[in-house]
Each structure stands twice: as C-alpha cells, then as structure tokens.
N, C-alpha and C positions, 0 to 999 in steps of 0.2 A: 395440494395441499388447502387451497384456499376456497375449494369449491362450496357454494352456499347451499345451507341446508345439510351438509352431509359432516359439519365435525362442530366442535365448540373451538372457535379460536379463540378466544381467550386461553383456554386449556392448552390446546394443542401449539400454540404457540411461546408459550410459557420456555424462557429460556435463548429464542432465537434473538440475536441481534438486532440492535433499532433499524438498521436499514432494511435487513428483512422483512422485519416486521411491519416498517412504512409501505413497502413493495407489495407486500400481500394484503394492506389494508387497503391500498390505492385500487389494488385487481378486484377487492370486495367491494370496494365504493362503485367500479367500474361497471360490474356485472350487477350491480342493484340496480342502477340507473338504467341499464339496457331492458332489465325484466320489468320496468314499470309499465303497468297495464294502459292500453291509449285511455284515454279522457277526451271526451265532449262538453265543451264549456259553452251551454247555447247563450249565454247573456253576459257580455263584457263590453266595456268602452272605449273608445278613443277620443278623448276630449282633451281640453287645454285645462290645467289645473285650476287655472285663474275662473273657470266656469261656475266652480264650486266654493265661491266666495272668498274672501281674504285668505294670506296664507296661513299654515298651521293648522287647517283640517284635520281632526283624528276621527277614528271610527275604533269603538271598541266591540270585542264580541258579546254577546246579549246587549247589544246597544241601546235597546231601547227600555231596559231595566234600568238604567241611568238618568231618564230624561226628568228634569226638576220639574215640581209643580211651581207655576207661574201664579203670581197676583196679577190680575189683568187691570187692577186700579192703581197699583204700586208701580208697576213694572213696565216696560216696554216689551211686549210679546217678542218681536224679532230680534231685537237687541239681547235679550238674554239668552233665545235657543242659540244666537250666533254665538255668544261667550262659552256656552254648553258644548257647541261643537268644537271648539279650538281647545277646549278642556273638559273632557265628556266625564272623567270622575273614576276610569276603571285603574286597575294598577298598570296593565300594558297595552296600552292603547296601540292600533296601527296608524302609523305617521304617513303624510299624504307624501306623494312625490316630490321633490324640491322643485323641479321644471319640469314642461312639456315632453322634452327630451330624455328625461329621467325615467317619466311614467311611460315611454314607450318601448326604452331600453330594458328597466328591470320588469315589466310586465313579461317581453317577449323573453325575457330571461326565466321567468318562471315557467311559462308555456314549455321552454324546451327542456327544461330542467325534470318537470312533472310530465311530460309527454301529452301535453294537452292542446287539442284543436279547438279554437273560440271563435263562437260569431261575434264578431266585432262591429258595432254601431258607432257613428261618430261623422262629424263632418265629412261629405266624401272625399276631402282632398287630404284629410288626416288619414282616414281610412285606407285609403290608397296607399299612402306612404308606409302605413303599418305592413299592408300586405307586402309591399315590395321588399321589407324588411324581414319578412318573415315567411314568404309564401305558405310553406307545408304547415304552419298553425295558424294562419288566419283564414277564415269566412267571411267575406266581406258582407256588412249589413248595411241597409240605408234608413237612416233616421229619418222620422217621418213625426210632423206637429202641426195640426192643422193651421195654426196661427204662425209657428214660425218658418214653414213650408207654403206660405198662401198662395205665393206665385207659382207651383209645381203642382201642374194639373195630374190627374190620374193616368191621362196620354203619356204625359212627362215619363213618369215612373215607368209604365210598358214600355218605352223606349230605351230607358235606362238599364232594363233588367235585360231586355233581349241584346243590349250592346256588350252585357257584360259588367257592367260598372259594378253590380252588386249581385249577391245571391241571394239574399234574405231579406224582406221588408220587414226592419227590426231595428230598434225600438218603435214603434207606435205609440207616440205620449200623451193623446190626445186628452187623455184626462184630467191633465194639467191645464189644458185650455179651457175647458168646461165643456167637454163632448164625450159622452160615452160612447161604446162599443157601436149603439144603433145609432149614433148622430147621424140624419139626411146629409149632413155634409161630406160625409164619407161615403156615403154610398157608392159612389163613382168608384173609387179606390179600391172598396169590397170587389167591385165587378170586374175590375180589372188585373186584380189578383187572382180572382178562379178562373177568368179567361186565358191567362198568360202562365197558371201554373207556378205563381209565386208564393212560397212559404211565410207568412206573416205571421211576427212575434207583437203580441200586443200588450201594453201595461195595464193590467186590471188589477185593483187591490190598493194596499198601503202605499202612502206618501207620508215624507219627513214631516213632523212634529212643524206644526206652524203653517204649512204649504198654503190653508184655505187663506191666510191673511197675505198671501205673496200678491194679489190683484191680477193674477192670470186667468181666475176663474176655476182652480183646483177644487174638487169636490170628492169627500169621501162618499157619496152616496152613489157615484158613479163607477165605482169600483165594483161593479156586481156582475159578476161572471153570466148570468142568465139574463143579460142585456145583451149578449151573443145571441140567445136563441132563435128570433125572428132572421139575425143575418144568416144563420146555418141552414135555416130552412129556406130562404131566398136563394142560396148559393151552395148548395149541396156539396160540390167537388171543390169546396174551398178549403186548402190545407193551412190551420191555425193553431199556435199554441199561445196560453195564456200565463204570460211572464208575471211571477210572484204566486203563481198559481191562487189568484185572487184574494191574498191574503188580506187581513185575516179570516174572511168568509168563507172559507174551505167547504161548508156545507153546501153551498150554493155553487162552488166550482165542482164538487164531485157530483151533484145532480146533474149540471150542465154534461158532464164530461160521459157519466153513464146514458144518458140521452143520446149522444151522440159520439159513437165509437171512434170517430176520425179526430178528434179534438186530442190535443193534448197540453200539458202544462209544465212549467218549470220554477225552480225553487230559489230563482234568483233573489240575493240578499238576506232570505230568511236564514241560512243557517251563521247569519251574521249577526240579526237585529233581534230575533227571539232568542229566548232561553233555550239552552241545549235540550231541557227537557221537553218542552215545548213542541222545537223541531224535530225531535224525534218521534214524538205522538204523533204528529203530521205524517210523518213516513208509516208509521204503523197505521192509521187511518185510512190513507192512501192506498194500501195493501189490502186492508180488510175491503175497503169499496171495490176492489178488483181493478185499480187501476195501474199496478206495479208495471206495466207493460207500456204506457203513458204517460210517466212523471219524469223528464228529462233533468238534468243537474245545469244548474247555473250558480253564478257568483253575485253577478251583478258588481264587478269590479270597476269603480270609477276612477279614483284618483288615490288609491291605497292599493298597490302591487301585492302586501303582503296578505290582504285578506285571501287571494285564491289559495296559498297554501294551508292558511289556517282552515278555511272551509274545507276543502281536501282532506286535509287530517282528519276532519270531527267526522266526515262521510265514512272513511275509511276505518275509524275507529269505533264506530257508533255497531251495536247489535241489533238495531231497530230493524234491519236488512238481513237476509242471508246472504252470503257470497254472490249467489246465483243474481240474487236482486240488486245486488249493488253494481254489478256488471251492467246489469238493465239501466240502470238508475243513469250509470257515469257515462254510459256508451251506447250499447245495444239500439235504445230508445230513439237516441238521435240519430243515428244511423239510418234507422227505418223512415223517421220522420222524414228527416232531409233526403232518403234516397241516395245516400253516399255508398260508392264503393268501398268495400272494405279494406282493399288493400291502399284506396286514396287516404 
C-alpha cells in the first residue's frame, strides 16, 4: 500500500484510521530516508563555536546581499560588521549552534539524515573526536595556515599523513595570513603533498567582509586561482582542489582548470552567500566551460549546522544541472578525486 512512486498516498489512504495512516507514513518516511542518494561534502569544519566571535552569530541564505554599507569616518568598520553578523537582516537566518557539543551532534545528525560523508577540517583533536563519533560520515581533514601552524614542518605533515592521522590536507587558509598559493613559504608543503600523494584543498577566493582589517594579512588579491599555475608546472602529479572555486574570480579558475585537467574545484559557502540566481549561473558557466566532471559540492559549514540541508535543498531543486550532472557534482566527482571505493 505504501510503496513510493506507485500510489497517491493522500488518495488511497483516505478513510483509513489514524493509526494505520501513521504507520504507513512512518514506513514511507523510512523508505525515503533509505533512498537518499549518497552525497560527499568536501568542505566542512569541526571547530569551536567561539572561534567565530561572540555568541549569536547568524547566517542568511544569499548572505552577501545583506552586507550593510559602512561609513568609515563615522563608524568602526569591524564593530559595525560584527553587529551585522549577529543580526544580518534576513527573515529566516540560520542560527549558530549553542555549544561545541551541540555543533558536533547537530552536524552529524544532518550528515546521517541526508546520507552525507564530509571532509572535515579543524584542530586535529577535534576532528579526531568527530571521526570517532561518526566514522562512516567523516573524512579527516588537516587544517593548515602558515601563521597558525608555523611550528609544523612539511616533514611533520608527511609523517602525520603516513600515520593515518588525516586523509586530506584541507582547508589550507594561507590567504588569510597574507600568502598566495605560490608563496615560497609553502613550497616545501606542496613538494611533500606531491611526493606522498596527499590531496590538498586550498582556500582561494572570497573572504568575509572586512577581513583585510583583521590584521592577519588577508588580501583579496591573493584569491586568484592563476597563482597556482607555476606550482602545478613544478609539481605535475599534485592533486589539488580549489576551495570556493576562486569566488568571485570564476573566469580565472575556469582558465586554470581548462589548462590543467587534473585540477578540481568546490563550491563551499557559495550556495549560501551568493544569490540563488548567481549561484545557478555559476553552475551553468562551469558546465559550459566543460568542467562538469571536476566541480565538487561543498558547504563550508562552520558553526551553522542548518547550512547543510538548506544548501543541499537548493542544489537538489535547481534546474541549472541535469540529474546526471547533479550526481557528478554531489558525489561522483569527489569519489574520483579522492579515489574513494564506491562501497566505502
């Protein structure tokens, strides 16, 4: 009676008792969950909620649409933007998790419900805890920043990878520390990644409004995917994916990927901060550029677990991709890049 796709439930259950209807609805829901196609989210975070500022941070869909204009003479830039982050102005903001424990619990619950396996980066001990809590849904990433991890050498990274401590060197956030992908300070790490076949996910592209005033060296000019070109020439066996797809300099990302067919990109945070029309236009442009087999799905979920389902709902609903292209984007391309066993 309750088989999906064969009957109109509302019509055929008319007249059944409440208990029968409830049982059938429960069966239907269980089958729907079991039928959820697998998804790989290549950009997730496992960090402390406090790492993102004072309590109450909220995220909007189409977030950048709500950035307020700032008068630099009459206002303190960072104070104004901080207040905006707590009250961004949309009708239905996504709230931050209430605690670190809630962040892990709520994120893992969504991963299980939506049949998602995620590449998760953060402090190694935090990622290890998440991996232990949900081993079937977590791929351990190793965060890296030349300023924050200044005492971690390229040899240390190689040794950690060989020990199984992590599976992906990501997210590399050197841009926030004033280093582009081609910074000489990172040369040894690129060499170690190539020599040990370590997949690398590097932040290239947009940053939060006001990041240049944080005093860390963050610069928009360093978010240029073409800065990877000489690295790829020197390290032709390097496996690397461009996080955020170089947003908003997409044409430069496409130019690099067309020249180097082993380079992939992912869409972390884009489906949340861009307008829906802008995001769908990016997907269409990527397909038109011949990159449908190398664009991967990512959310960049940080402290807002609700980002995951809202982002996935947007992708599943869009007509910018065919069903086959959606499966490549949400799953197949990541399986290929990370060389995952499909059964795994």
